[in-house]
PDB file of N, CA, C and O in Angstrom:
ATOM      1  N   MET A   1      15.026  84.274-125.970  1.00  0.00           N
ATOM      2  CA  MET A   1      16.010  83.418-126.562  1.00  0.00           C
ATOM      3  C   MET A   1      17.390  83.846-126.086  1.00  0.00           C
ATOM      4  O   MET A   1      17.691  85.037-126.012  1.00  0.00           O
ATOM      5  N   ASP A   2      18.215  82.876-125.768  1.00  0.00           N
ATOM      6  CA  ASP A   2      19.575  83.154-125.337  1.00  0.00           C
ATOM      7  C   ASP A   2      20.453  83.430-126.547  1.00  0.00           C
ATOM      8  O   ASP A   2      20.507  82.632-127.482  1.00  0.00           O
ATOM      9  N   ALA A   3      21.133  84.557-126.521  1.00  0.00           N
ATOM     10  CA  ALA A   3      22.047  84.897-127.609  1.00  0.00           C
ATOM     11  C   ALA A   3      23.405  84.287-127.324  1.00  0.00           C
ATOM     12  O   ALA A   3      23.919  84.407-126.212  1.00  0.00           O
ATOM     13  N   VAL A   4      23.976  83.654-128.288  1.00  0.00           N
ATOM     14  CA  VAL A   4      25.286  83.033-128.157  1.00  0.00           C
ATOM     15  C   VAL A   4      26.342  84.092-128.416  1.00  0.00           C
ATOM     16  O   VAL A   4      26.254  84.846-129.385  1.00  0.00           O
ATOM     17  N   ARG A   5      27.338  84.145-127.550  1.00  0.00           N
ATOM     18  CA  ARG A   5      28.402  85.131-127.718  1.00  0.00           C
ATOM     19  C   ARG A   5      29.633  84.444-128.293  1.00  0.00           C
ATOM     20  O   ARG A   5      29.998  83.332-127.912  1.00  0.00           O
ATOM     21  N   ARG A   6      30.247  85.147-129.216  1.00  0.00           N
ATOM     22  CA  ARG A   6      31.444  84.640-129.860  1.00  0.00           C
ATOM     23  C   ARG A   6      32.654  85.306-129.215  1.00  0.00           C
ATOM     24  O   ARG A   6      32.819  86.518-129.350  1.00  0.00           O
ATOM     25  N   ASP A   7      33.493  84.568-128.530  1.00  0.00           N
ATOM     26  CA  ASP A   7      34.713  85.066-127.891  1.00  0.00           C
ATOM     27  C   ASP A   7      34.438  86.250-126.966  1.00  0.00           C
ATOM     28  O   ASP A   7      35.252  87.171-126.895  1.00  0.00           O
ATOM     29  N   GLY A   8      33.332  86.245-126.272  1.00  0.00           N
ATOM     30  CA  GLY A   8      33.015  87.308-125.337  1.00  0.00           C
ATOM     31  C   GLY A   8      32.622  88.604-126.024  1.00  0.00           C
ATOM     32  O   GLY A   8      32.504  89.634-125.362  1.00  0.00           O
ATOM     33  N   GLY A   9      32.418  88.580-127.320  1.00  0.00           N
ATOM     34  CA  GLY A   9      32.076  89.786-128.083  1.00  0.00           C
ATOM     35  C   GLY A   9      30.579  89.997-128.156  1.00  0.00           C
ATOM     36  O   GLY A   9      29.841  89.697-127.217  1.00  0.00           O
ATOM     37  N   GLU A  10      30.154  90.509-129.267  1.00  0.00           N
ATOM     38  CA  GLU A  10      28.745  90.837-129.442  1.00  0.00           C
ATOM     39  C   GLU A  10      27.900  89.582-129.609  1.00  0.00           C
ATOM     40  O   GLU A  10      28.403  88.546-130.045  1.00  0.00           O
ATOM     41  N   PRO A  11      26.614  89.668-129.263  1.00  0.00           N
ATOM     42  CA  PRO A  11      25.739  88.499-129.417  1.00  0.00           C
ATOM     43  C   PRO A  11      25.552  88.148-130.897  1.00  0.00           C
ATOM     44  O   PRO A  11      25.527  89.020-131.765  1.00  0.00           O
ATOM     45  N   VAL A  12      25.425  86.873-131.148  1.00  0.00           N
ATOM     46  CA  VAL A  12      25.247  86.381-132.504  1.00  0.00           C
ATOM     47  C   VAL A  12      23.808  85.908-132.651  1.00  0.00           C
ATOM     48  O   VAL A  12      23.306  85.166-131.807  1.00  0.00           O
ATOM     49  N   ASP A  13      23.151  86.334-133.710  1.00  0.00           N
ATOM     50  CA  ASP A  13      21.786  85.915-133.984  1.00  0.00           C
ATOM     51  C   ASP A  13      21.835  84.573-134.708  1.00  0.00           C
ATOM     52  O   ASP A  13      22.288  84.519-135.852  1.00  0.00           O
ATOM     53  N   PRO A  14      21.384  83.488-134.078  1.00  0.00           N
ATOM     54  CA  PRO A  14      21.470  82.188-134.738  1.00  0.00           C
ATOM     55  C   PRO A  14      20.534  82.075-135.935  1.00  0.00           C
ATOM     56  O   PRO A  14      20.735  81.211-136.788  1.00  0.00           O
ATOM     57  N   ASP A  15      19.507  82.936-136.019  1.00  0.00           N
ATOM     58  CA  ASP A  15      18.577  82.888-137.140  1.00  0.00           C
ATOM     59  C   ASP A  15      19.008  83.781-138.294  1.00  0.00           C
ATOM     60  O   ASP A  15      18.286  83.901-139.284  1.00  0.00           O
ATOM     61  N   ALA A  16      20.172  84.407-138.181  1.00  0.00           N
ATOM     62  CA  ALA A  16      20.613  85.350-139.201  1.00  0.00           C
ATOM     63  C   ALA A  16      20.900  84.659-140.525  1.00  0.00           C
ATOM     64  O   ALA A  16      20.661  85.241-141.583  1.00  0.00           O
ATOM     65  N   GLY A  17      21.396  83.456-140.492  1.00  0.00           N
ATOM     66  CA  GLY A  17      21.667  82.729-141.725  1.00  0.00           C
ATOM     67  C   GLY A  17      22.696  83.434-142.586  1.00  0.00           C
ATOM     68  O   GLY A  17      23.732  83.895-142.107  1.00  0.00           O
ATOM     69  N   ASP A  18      22.387  83.503-143.851  1.00  0.00           N
ATOM     70  CA  ASP A  18      23.313  84.119-144.802  1.00  0.00           C
ATOM     71  C   ASP A  18      22.868  85.514-145.215  1.00  0.00           C
ATOM     72  O   ASP A  18      23.247  85.996-146.282  1.00  0.00           O
ATOM     73  N   ARG A  19      22.070  86.162-144.380  1.00  0.00           N
ATOM     74  CA  ARG A  19      21.624  87.520-144.703  1.00  0.00           C
ATOM     75  C   ARG A  19      22.813  88.453-144.746  1.00  0.00           C
ATOM     76  O   ARG A  19      23.717  88.342-143.918  1.00  0.00           O
ATOM     77  N   PRO A  20      22.829  89.378-145.704  1.00  0.00           N
ATOM     78  CA  PRO A  20      23.915  90.365-145.707  1.00  0.00           C
ATOM     79  C   PRO A  20      23.738  91.346-144.558  1.00  0.00           C
ATOM     80  O   PRO A  20      22.618  91.750-144.245  1.00  0.00           O
ATOM     81  N   ARG A  21      24.833  91.724-143.939  1.00  0.00           N
ATOM     82  CA  ARG A  21      24.762  92.692-142.847  1.00  0.00           C
ATOM     83  C   ARG A  21      24.690  94.079-143.439  1.00  0.00           C
ATOM     84  O   ARG A  21      25.404  94.390-144.393  1.00  0.00           O
ATOM     85  N   ARG A  22      23.838  94.911-142.885  1.00  0.00           N
ATOM     86  CA  ARG A  22      23.655  96.262-143.388  1.00  0.00           C
ATOM     87  C   ARG A  22      24.244  97.249-142.397  1.00  0.00           C
ATOM     88  O   ARG A  22      24.046  97.128-141.188  1.00  0.00           O
ATOM     89  N   ASN A  23      24.958  98.210-142.912  1.00  0.00           N
ATOM     90  CA  ASN A  23      25.525  99.263-142.099  1.00  0.00           C
ATOM     91  C   ASN A  23      24.421 100.278-141.804  1.00  0.00           C
ATOM     92  O   ASN A  23      23.710 100.689-142.721  1.00  0.00           O
ATOM     93  N   ARG A  24      24.267 100.684-140.562  1.00  0.00           N
ATOM     94  CA  ARG A  24      23.145 101.563-140.222  1.00  0.00           C
ATOM     95  C   ARG A  24      23.303 102.949-140.832  1.00  0.00           C
ATOM     96  O   ARG A  24      22.304 103.610-141.116  1.00  0.00           O
ATOM     97  N   HIS A  25      24.548 103.408-141.042  1.00  0.00           N
ATOM     98  CA  HIS A  25      24.757 104.710-141.661  1.00  0.00           C
ATOM     99  C   HIS A  25      24.370 104.669-143.142  1.00  0.00           C
ATOM    100  O   HIS A  25      23.771 105.611-143.662  1.00  0.00           O
ATOM    101  N   THR A  26      24.716 103.583-143.804  1.00  0.00           N
ATOM    102  CA  THR A  26      24.342 103.427-145.210  1.00  0.00           C
ATOM    103  C   THR A  26      22.833 103.339-145.344  1.00  0.00           C
ATOM    104  O   THR A  26      22.261 103.894-146.283  1.00  0.00           O
ATOM    105  N   THR A  27      22.186 102.655-144.425  1.00  0.00           N
ATOM    106  CA  THR A  27      20.729 102.553-144.448  1.00  0.00           C
ATOM    107  C   THR A  27      20.099 103.921-144.255  1.00  0.00           C
ATOM    108  O   THR A  27      19.110 104.243-144.913  1.00  0.00           O
ATOM    109  N   ARG A  28      20.649 104.720-143.374  1.00  0.00           N
ATOM    110  CA  ARG A  28      20.120 106.072-143.172  1.00  0.00           C
ATOM    111  C   ARG A  28      20.306 106.929-144.415  1.00  0.00           C
ATOM    112  O   ARG A  28      19.412 107.692-144.780  1.00  0.00           O
ATOM    113  N   VAL A  29      21.463 106.812-145.070  1.00  0.00           N
ATOM    114  CA  VAL A  29      21.717 107.588-146.283  1.00  0.00           C
ATOM    115  C   VAL A  29      20.705 107.212-147.365  1.00  0.00           C
ATOM    116  O   VAL A  29      20.152 108.092-148.024  1.00  0.00           O
ATOM    117  N   PHE A  30      20.461 105.924-147.551  1.00  0.00           N
ATOM    118  CA  PHE A  30      19.515 105.500-148.571  1.00  0.00           C
ATOM    119  C   PHE A  30      18.078 105.860-148.204  1.00  0.00           C
ATOM    120  O   PHE A  30      17.266 106.113-149.094  1.00  0.00           O
ATOM    121  N   THR A  31      17.749 105.890-146.922  1.00  0.00           N
ATOM    122  CA  THR A  31      16.414 106.314-146.515  1.00  0.00           C
ATOM    123  C   THR A  31      16.212 107.798-146.802  1.00  0.00           C
ATOM    124  O   THR A  31      15.165 108.194-147.316  1.00  0.00           O
ATOM    125  N   VAL A  32      17.201 108.616-146.474  1.00  0.00           N
ATOM    126  CA  VAL A  32      17.117 110.046-146.778  1.00  0.00           C
ATOM    127  C   VAL A  32      17.058 110.258-148.283  1.00  0.00           C
ATOM    128  O   VAL A  32      16.298 111.103-148.758  1.00  0.00           O
ATOM    129  N   LEU A  33      17.847 109.505-149.035  1.00  0.00           N
ATOM    130  CA  LEU A  33      17.841 109.598-150.490  1.00  0.00           C
ATOM    131  C   LEU A  33      16.483 109.227-151.062  1.00  0.00           C
ATOM    132  O   LEU A  33      16.022 109.854-152.016  1.00  0.00           O
ATOM    133  N   LEU A  34      15.843 108.225-150.497  1.00  0.00           N
ATOM    134  CA  LEU A  34      14.509 107.820-150.945  1.00  0.00           C
ATOM    135  C   LEU A  34      13.510 108.948-150.786  1.00  0.00           C
ATOM    136  O   LEU A  34      12.797 109.284-151.732  1.00  0.00           O
ATOM    137  N   PHE A  35      13.448 109.537-149.603  1.00  0.00           N
ATOM    138  CA  PHE A  35      12.462 110.587-149.356  1.00  0.00           C
ATOM    139  C   PHE A  35      12.808 111.875-150.099  1.00  0.00           C
ATOM    140  O   PHE A  35      11.908 112.597-150.528  1.00  0.00           O
ATOM    141  N   ALA A  36      14.089 112.171-150.256  1.00  0.00           N
ATOM    142  CA  ALA A  36      14.478 113.365-151.011  1.00  0.00           C
ATOM    143  C   ALA A  36      14.115 113.224-152.484  1.00  0.00           C
ATOM    144  O   ALA A  36      13.640 114.176-153.104  1.00  0.00           O
ATOM    145  N   SER A  37      14.334 112.052-153.037  1.00  0.00           N
ATOM    146  CA  SER A  37      13.983 111.850-154.443  1.00  0.00           C
ATOM    147  C   SER A  37      12.472 111.852-154.632  1.00  0.00           C
ATOM    148  O   SER A  37      11.981 112.363-155.639  1.00  0.00           O
ATOM    149  N   LEU A  38      11.724 111.290-153.684  1.00  0.00           N
ATOM    150  CA  LEU A  38      10.261 111.353-153.767  1.00  0.00           C
ATOM    151  C   LEU A  38       9.773 112.794-153.721  1.00  0.00           C
ATOM    152  O   LEU A  38       8.867 113.170-154.464  1.00  0.00           O
ATOM    153  N   TYR A  39      10.366 113.591-152.862  1.00  0.00           N
ATOM    154  CA  TYR A  39       9.985 115.001-152.766  1.00  0.00           C
ATOM    155  C   TYR A  39      10.301 115.733-154.064  1.00  0.00           C
ATOM    156  O   TYR A  39       9.464 116.478-154.575  1.00  0.00           O
ATOM    157  N   LEU A  40      11.499 115.528-154.599  1.00  0.00           N
ATOM    158  CA  LEU A  40      11.900 116.181-155.841  1.00  0.00           C
ATOM    159  C   LEU A  40      10.968 115.795-156.985  1.00  0.00           C
ATOM    160  O   LEU A  40      10.486 116.661-157.716  1.00  0.00           O
ATOM    161  N   LEU A  41      10.715 114.498-157.142  1.00  0.00           N
ATOM    162  CA  LEU A  41       9.886 114.040-158.250  1.00  0.00           C
ATOM    163  C   LEU A  41       8.446 114.519-158.120  1.00  0.00           C
ATOM    164  O   LEU A  41       7.846 114.934-159.111  1.00  0.00           O
ATOM    165  N   SER A  42       7.891 114.471-156.933  1.00  0.00           N
ATOM    166  CA  SER A  42       6.503 114.914-156.767  1.00  0.00           C
ATOM    167  C   SER A  42       6.378 116.417-157.004  1.00  0.00           C
ATOM    168  O   SER A  42       5.395 116.869-157.590  1.00  0.00           O
ATOM    169  N   ARG A  43       7.352 117.186-156.561  1.00  0.00           N
ATOM    170  CA  ARG A  43       7.310 118.631-156.772  1.00  0.00           C
ATOM    171  C   ARG A  43       7.431 118.979-158.252  1.00  0.00           C
ATOM    172  O   ARG A  43       6.691 119.823-158.759  1.00  0.00           O
ATOM    173  N   ARG A  44       8.371 118.322-158.947  1.00  0.00           N
ATOM    174  CA  ARG A  44       8.572 118.600-160.369  1.00  0.00           C
ATOM    175  C   ARG A  44       7.371 118.168-161.198  1.00  0.00           C
ATOM    176  O   ARG A  44       6.969 118.882-162.116  1.00  0.00           O
ATOM    177  N   TRP A  45       6.790 117.006-160.888  1.00  0.00           N
ATOM    178  CA  TRP A  45       5.660 116.529-161.672  1.00  0.00           C
ATOM    179  C   TRP A  45       4.397 117.340-161.391  1.00  0.00           C
ATOM    180  O   TRP A  45       3.539 117.471-162.265  1.00  0.00           O
ATOM    181  N   ARG A  46       4.276 117.879-160.195  1.00  0.00           N
ATOM    182  CA  ARG A  46       3.149 118.762-159.896  1.00  0.00           C
ATOM    183  C   ARG A  46       3.270 120.059-160.692  1.00  0.00           C
ATOM    184  O   ARG A  46       2.274 120.579-161.195  1.00  0.00           O
ATOM    185  N   GLU A  47       4.510 120.588-160.806  1.00  0.00           N
ATOM    186  CA  GLU A  47       4.737 121.785-161.619  1.00  0.00           C
ATOM    187  C   GLU A  47       4.423 121.526-163.087  1.00  0.00           C
ATOM    188  O   GLU A  47       3.848 122.381-163.761  1.00  0.00           O
ATOM    189  N   LYS A  48       4.799 120.352-163.583  1.00  0.00           N
ATOM    190  CA  LYS A  48       4.496 120.010-164.971  1.00  0.00           C
ATOM    191  C   LYS A  48       2.995 119.891-165.197  1.00  0.00           C
ATOM    192  O   LYS A  48       2.487 120.296-166.243  1.00  0.00           O
ATOM    193  N   ASP A  49       2.293 119.339-164.226  1.00  0.00           N
ATOM    194  CA  ASP A  49       0.844 119.179-164.352  1.00  0.00           C
ATOM    195  C   ASP A  49       0.157 120.540-164.381  1.00  0.00           C
ATOM    196  O   ASP A  49      -0.766 120.749-165.168  1.00  0.00           O
ATOM    197  N   ARG A  50       0.592 121.452-163.547  1.00  0.00           N
ATOM    198  CA  ARG A  50      -0.014 122.787-163.506  1.00  0.00           C
ATOM    199  C   ARG A  50       0.312 123.600-164.744  1.00  0.00           C
ATOM    200  O   ARG A  50      -0.512 124.401-165.186  1.00  0.00           O
ATOM    201  N   ALA A  51       1.488 123.415-165.310  1.00  0.00           N
ATOM    202  CA  ALA A  51       1.898 124.166-166.491  1.00  0.00           C
ATOM    203  C   ALA A  51       1.447 123.488-167.784  1.00  0.00           C
ATOM    204  O   ALA A  51       1.694 124.005-168.874  1.00  0.00           O
ATOM    205  N   ALA A  52       0.798 122.352-167.672  1.00  0.00           N
ATOM    206  CA  ALA A  52       0.346 121.571-168.827  1.00  0.00           C
ATOM    207  C   ALA A  52       1.512 121.247-169.762  1.00  0.00           C
ATOM    208  O   ALA A  52       1.358 121.255-170.984  1.00  0.00           O
ATOM    209  N   ALA A  53       2.669 120.964-169.184  1.00  0.00           N
ATOM    210  CA  ALA A  53       3.845 120.596-169.971  1.00  0.00           C
ATOM    211  C   ALA A  53       3.812 119.105-170.267  1.00  0.00           C
ATOM    212  O   ALA A  53       3.081 118.349-169.627  1.00  0.00           O
ATOM    213  N   THR A  54       4.595 118.699-171.225  1.00  0.00           N
ATOM    214  CA  THR A  54       4.652 117.290-171.592  1.00  0.00           C
ATOM    215  C   THR A  54       5.309 116.495-170.461  1.00  0.00           C
ATOM    216  O   THR A  54       6.438 116.778-170.060  1.00  0.00           O
ATOM    217  N   ALA A  55       4.592 115.513-169.964  1.00  0.00           N
ATOM    218  CA  ALA A  55       5.112 114.716-168.856  1.00  0.00           C
ATOM    219  C   ALA A  55       6.180 113.738-169.321  1.00  0.00           C
ATOM    220  O   ALA A  55       6.985 113.267-168.517  1.00  0.00           O
ATOM    221  N   ALA A  56       6.194 113.428-170.622  1.00  0.00           N
ATOM    222  CA  ALA A  56       7.145 112.443-171.134  1.00  0.00           C
ATOM    223  C   ALA A  56       8.559 113.014-171.245  1.00  0.00           C
ATOM    224  O   ALA A  56       9.526 112.253-171.256  1.00  0.00           O
ATOM    225  N   ALA A  57       8.694 114.332-171.327  1.00  0.00           N
ATOM    226  CA  ALA A  57      10.020 114.943-171.429  1.00  0.00           C
ATOM    227  C   ALA A  57      10.616 115.078-170.038  1.00  0.00           C
ATOM    228  O   ALA A  57      10.120 115.843-169.210  1.00  0.00           O
ATOM    229  N   LEU A  58      11.676 114.335-169.789  1.00  0.00           N
ATOM    230  CA  LEU A  58      12.312 114.335-168.475  1.00  0.00           C
ATOM    231  C   LEU A  58      13.560 115.204-168.486  1.00  0.00           C
ATOM    232  O   LEU A  58      14.344 115.175-169.434  1.00  0.00           O
ATOM    233  N   THR A  59      13.731 115.969-167.429  1.00  0.00           N
ATOM    234  CA  THR A  59      14.938 116.770-167.273  1.00  0.00           C
ATOM    235  C   THR A  59      16.018 115.907-166.613  1.00  0.00           C
ATOM    236  O   THR A  59      15.704 114.862-166.042  1.00  0.00           O
ATOM    237  N   PRO A  60      17.278 116.328-166.681  1.00  0.00           N
ATOM    238  CA  PRO A  60      18.336 115.549-166.022  1.00  0.00           C
ATOM    239  C   PRO A  60      18.118 115.390-164.511  1.00  0.00           C
ATOM    240  O   PRO A  60      18.471 114.350-163.955  1.00  0.00           O
ATOM    241  N   SER A  61      17.551 116.385-163.841  1.00  0.00           N
ATOM    242  CA  SER A  61      17.312 116.249-162.409  1.00  0.00           C
ATOM    243  C   SER A  61      16.221 115.216-162.120  1.00  0.00           C
ATOM    244  O   SER A  61      16.275 114.514-161.111  1.00  0.00           O
ATOM    245  N   GLU A  62      15.229 115.129-163.012  1.00  0.00           N
ATOM    246  CA  GLU A  62      14.186 114.112-162.831  1.00  0.00           C
ATOM    247  C   GLU A  62      14.727 112.711-163.083  1.00  0.00           C
ATOM    248  O   GLU A  62      14.350 111.763-162.394  1.00  0.00           O
ATOM    249  N   ILE A  63      15.605 112.582-164.063  1.00  0.00           N
ATOM    250  CA  ILE A  63      16.229 111.282-164.327  1.00  0.00           C
ATOM    251  C   ILE A  63      17.093 110.867-163.139  1.00  0.00           C
ATOM    252  O   ILE A  63      17.060 109.709-162.722  1.00  0.00           O
ATOM    253  N   ALA A  64      17.862 111.806-162.595  1.00  0.00           N
ATOM    254  CA  ALA A  64      18.688 111.505-161.415  1.00  0.00           C
ATOM    255  C   ALA A  64      17.809 111.151-160.221  1.00  0.00           C
ATOM    256  O   ALA A  64      18.146 110.253-159.450  1.00  0.00           O
ATOM    257  N   GLY A  65      16.686 111.846-160.062  1.00  0.00           N
ATOM    258  CA  GLY A  65      15.763 111.533-158.971  1.00  0.00           C
ATOM    259  C   GLY A  65      15.160 110.155-159.115  1.00  0.00           C
ATOM    260  O   GLY A  65      15.025 109.428-158.131  1.00  0.00           O
ATOM    261  N   ALA A  66      14.792 109.785-160.347  1.00  0.00           N
ATOM    262  CA  ALA A  66      14.221 108.454-160.574  1.00  0.00           C
ATOM    263  C   ALA A  66      15.255 107.362-160.346  1.00  0.00           C
ATOM    264  O   ALA A  66      14.936 106.313-159.786  1.00  0.00           O
ATOM    265  N   VAL A  67      16.487 107.597-160.774  1.00  0.00           N
ATOM    266  CA  VAL A  67      17.555 106.604-160.572  1.00  0.00           C
ATOM    267  C   VAL A  67      17.856 106.443-159.081  1.00  0.00           C
ATOM    268  O   VAL A  67      18.015 105.323-158.596  1.00  0.00           O
ATOM    269  N   SER A  68      17.933 107.560-158.355  1.00  0.00           N
ATOM    270  CA  SER A  68      18.210 107.461-156.913  1.00  0.00           C
ATOM    271  C   SER A  68      17.038 106.817-156.178  1.00  0.00           C
ATOM    272  O   SER A  68      17.244 106.094-155.203  1.00  0.00           O
ATOM    273  N   PHE A  69      15.815 107.069-156.631  1.00  0.00           N
ATOM    274  CA  PHE A  69      14.648 106.420-156.030  1.00  0.00           C
ATOM    275  C   PHE A  69      14.720 104.907-156.227  1.00  0.00           C
ATOM    276  O   PHE A  69      14.511 104.144-155.283  1.00  0.00           O
ATOM    277  N   LEU A  70      15.011 104.479-157.443  1.00  0.00           N
ATOM    278  CA  LEU A  70      15.107 103.042-157.708  1.00  0.00           C
ATOM    279  C   LEU A  70      16.263 102.394-156.948  1.00  0.00           C
ATOM    280  O   LEU A  70      16.127 101.282-156.439  1.00  0.00           O
ATOM    281  N   ALA A  71      17.400 103.087-156.872  1.00  0.00           N
ATOM    282  CA  ALA A  71      18.549 102.539-156.146  1.00  0.00           C
ATOM    283  C   ALA A  71      18.240 102.387-154.662  1.00  0.00           C
ATOM    284  O   ALA A  71      18.600 101.381-154.052  1.00  0.00           O
ATOM    285  N   SER A  72      17.582 103.371-154.086  1.00  0.00           N
ATOM    286  CA  SER A  72      17.269 103.284-152.662  1.00  0.00           C
ATOM    287  C   SER A  72      16.217 102.223-152.389  1.00  0.00           C
ATOM    288  O   SER A  72      16.283 101.538-151.368  1.00  0.00           O
ATOM    289  N   ILE A  73      15.242 102.073-153.288  1.00  0.00           N
ATOM    290  CA  ILE A  73      14.243 101.012-153.123  1.00  0.00           C
ATOM    291  C   ILE A  73      14.910  99.645-153.192  1.00  0.00           C
ATOM    292  O   ILE A  73      14.620  98.767-152.379  1.00  0.00           O
ATOM    293  N   LEU A  74      15.797  99.464-154.154  1.00  0.00           N
ATOM    294  CA  LEU A  74      16.487  98.178-154.289  1.00  0.00           C
ATOM    295  C   LEU A  74      17.369  97.880-153.086  1.00  0.00           C
ATOM    296  O   LEU A  74      17.524  96.718-152.710  1.00  0.00           O
ATOM    297  N   TYR A  75      17.949  98.909-152.475  1.00  0.00           N
ATOM    298  CA  TYR A  75      18.780  98.695-151.289  1.00  0.00           C
ATOM    299  C   TYR A  75      17.923  98.394-150.064  1.00  0.00           C
ATOM    300  O   TYR A  75      18.260  97.517-149.268  1.00  0.00           O
ATOM    301  N   LEU A  76      16.818  99.118-149.910  1.00  0.00           N
ATOM    302  CA  LEU A  76      16.017  99.009-148.682  1.00  0.00           C
ATOM    303  C   LEU A  76      15.003  97.853-148.729  1.00  0.00           C
ATOM    304  O   LEU A  76      14.518  97.434-147.679  1.00  0.00           O
ATOM    305  N   LEU A  77      14.681  97.344-149.886  1.00  0.00           N
ATOM    306  CA  LEU A  77      13.682  96.286-150.000  1.00  0.00           C
ATOM    307  C   LEU A  77      14.035  95.036-149.189  1.00  0.00           C
ATOM    308  O   LEU A  77      13.149  94.513-148.513  1.00  0.00           O
ATOM    309  N   PRO A  78      15.266  94.526-149.212  1.00  0.00           N
ATOM    310  CA  PRO A  78      15.572  93.349-148.384  1.00  0.00           C
ATOM    311  C   PRO A  78      15.443  93.598-146.884  1.00  0.00           C
ATOM    312  O   PRO A  78      15.281  92.649-146.117  1.00  0.00           O
ATOM    313  N   LEU A  79      15.510  94.845-146.458  1.00  0.00           N
ATOM    314  CA  LEU A  79      15.380  95.131-145.034  1.00  0.00           C
ATOM    315  C   LEU A  79      13.968  94.908-144.526  1.00  0.00           C
ATOM    316  O   LEU A  79      13.761  94.751-143.322  1.00  0.00           O
ATOM    317  N   LEU A  80      12.990  94.891-145.428  1.00  0.00           N
ATOM    318  CA  LEU A  80      11.609  94.666-145.003  1.00  0.00           C
ATOM    319  C   LEU A  80      11.427  93.252-144.467  1.00  0.00           C
ATOM    320  O   LEU A  80      10.509  93.007-143.685  1.00  0.00           O
ATOM    321  N   GLY A  81      12.267  92.334-144.866  1.00  0.00           N
ATOM    322  CA  GLY A  81      12.203  90.980-144.330  1.00  0.00           C
ATOM    323  C   GLY A  81      12.640  90.896-142.884  1.00  0.00           C
ATOM    324  O   GLY A  81      12.343  89.913-142.206  1.00  0.00           O
ATOM    325  N   ASP A  82      13.345  91.918-142.396  1.00  0.00           N
ATOM    326  CA  ASP A  82      13.835  91.919-141.014  1.00  0.00           C
ATOM    327  C   ASP A  82      12.818  92.479-140.034  1.00  0.00           C
ATOM    328  O   ASP A  82      13.043  92.419-138.825  1.00  0.00           O
ATOM    329  N   LEU A  83      11.711  93.019-140.517  1.00  0.00           N
ATOM    330  CA  LEU A  83      10.746  93.661-139.627  1.00  0.00           C
ATOM    331  C   LEU A  83      10.042  92.693-138.745  1.00  0.00           C
ATOM    332  O   LEU A  83       9.199  93.090-137.941  1.00  0.00           O
TER     333      LEU A  83
END
């Protein structure tokens, strides 16, 4: 497909429509945040399982990990449509 250039600048994707443009650095930050929060949560919950501690009691770091996991999922989910 021929890409149309605007004023000799970068190629324009005619199928882009009204999709929001994503900054690649922000996408990388949220991807790292996703995997870091998954690592933190899995490690903490494995420790709770081995210690037979109450799983319902969440520490502040687990709450922050869950919030960052949800935020990164919500940010990265629309990018799956671009695959």
